[in-house]
N, C-alpha and C positions, 0 to 999 in steps of 0.2 A: 047536280053539278058539283064536282069536287072542288072544295076550297081549302087552302093551306095558308096559315098566317103564322109567320115567324116572329119571334120576339126574343129578348134577352142579349142582344148584342150590345156593345159599347166599347169604351176605351179602358184599357187595362195595361199595367206594366208587365213586362217579361217576367216569367215565373208564376203570374197570377192565374186565376181561374174565372171561367165564365160558364153558365148553363144556358144553352139556347133551348127555346121551346117551339114546338110547330103544332098548332091547334088545327085538327082536321074536322072537316064537316061536309054535309052534303050527300053522304051515303054511308052504308056500312062498309068497313074496311077489312073484314075478315077475308083472308087469301091475298091480301096485298103485301107488297114490300114497300117499306118506308126508307127513304135514304136522305143523307145530307151531302151536299156538294158545296164547293166554294169556288169563287172567282176573284183573283187578285187583279189589279189594274194592269191592263196590256197582256194578260194571260187567258188561256182558255179555262172554262169551267172544268173543275176536276172533282172526282169522287172523293169523299171523306169516310163515310160510314153507311152501312145499311142494316136493316133488321125486319124481320117479319112483323106484322102488325101484332101477332100474338105474343111477341117477345122473343122468339127464337131466331136462330140463323144469323147472329150478329157477325158482321165481318168489317174490318177496317183497312184503310189505306196505310201502307207503310209509314209515311211521314207522321201519322198521328197515333199509330199503334203503341199502346201502353200509356198514352196520355189522354185518351178520349174514350167516353163510355156512352154508347147509345142505348136507349131504353124506350119502352113504350108503356103508357098508362091508359089501358083501354077505357075504363069508367070516364075518365077525363078527356078522352079522344085526343090525347096529346103524345108526341113524341119528343124526347129530350136528347140533347147532345151535351154532356158534361165535358168540359175541355179544361184540362189542368196542365201545369207547367208550360204555359203558353209561351211561344217564341215570336219574335218579330215577323218571321216568315209565315205565320198563321194569319197575319193581316189580310182580310178579304171580305167580300160580301158572301155570306153563308145562305144557302138556299135549301129548303126542305122540298123533297119530291116523292111522289107516289106512284107505284107501278102495280098494275093488275096482274097477279101471279106471283108466286114465291120464287125465290133464288136460293140455290144451294152451293156449298162448296166455296172454293177461293176464286179469286179473280175480281178485279175492280169493273163494275158495270159502267158503261158509257151513258152519256147524257141522253142519247136518244132511245135508251131502254126504258125511260121513265115517261109516264103520260101527263102527270099534272105537276105544277110548280107553284111555290109561293113566290112572294115579291122580294124576299131576301132581307137580311139583317146585317148591318155592318159590324164587324169586329176589327178593332184597331189595338194592335199591340205595340207598346213603345218600349225602347231600350233604357 
């Protein structure tokens, strides 16, 4: 059974940085795509970034492109989301997700394309 546990959220001022972590367990993830999504109060969950478990095929949503970096550490079974130059509008609960199968090219995946989800970690950016 896939388990995803996020950590690293917190309270930060605009312009600051945070690194979110997603610890994965329960199976081998070779051939999986890992993603980060976020959900702000009153809004739908939206795509942030994705990467193949092996570390390739990274893709970012336009609002975070150039400010965020997604990466994977296979020995640690962990996926990271480094977020820099944070903005107030980045405030949301951030969720890690896993999908069996690789994704290529451009285009933001939808929520229903991912099979497993973590419980989320809160990121709050103040002005």
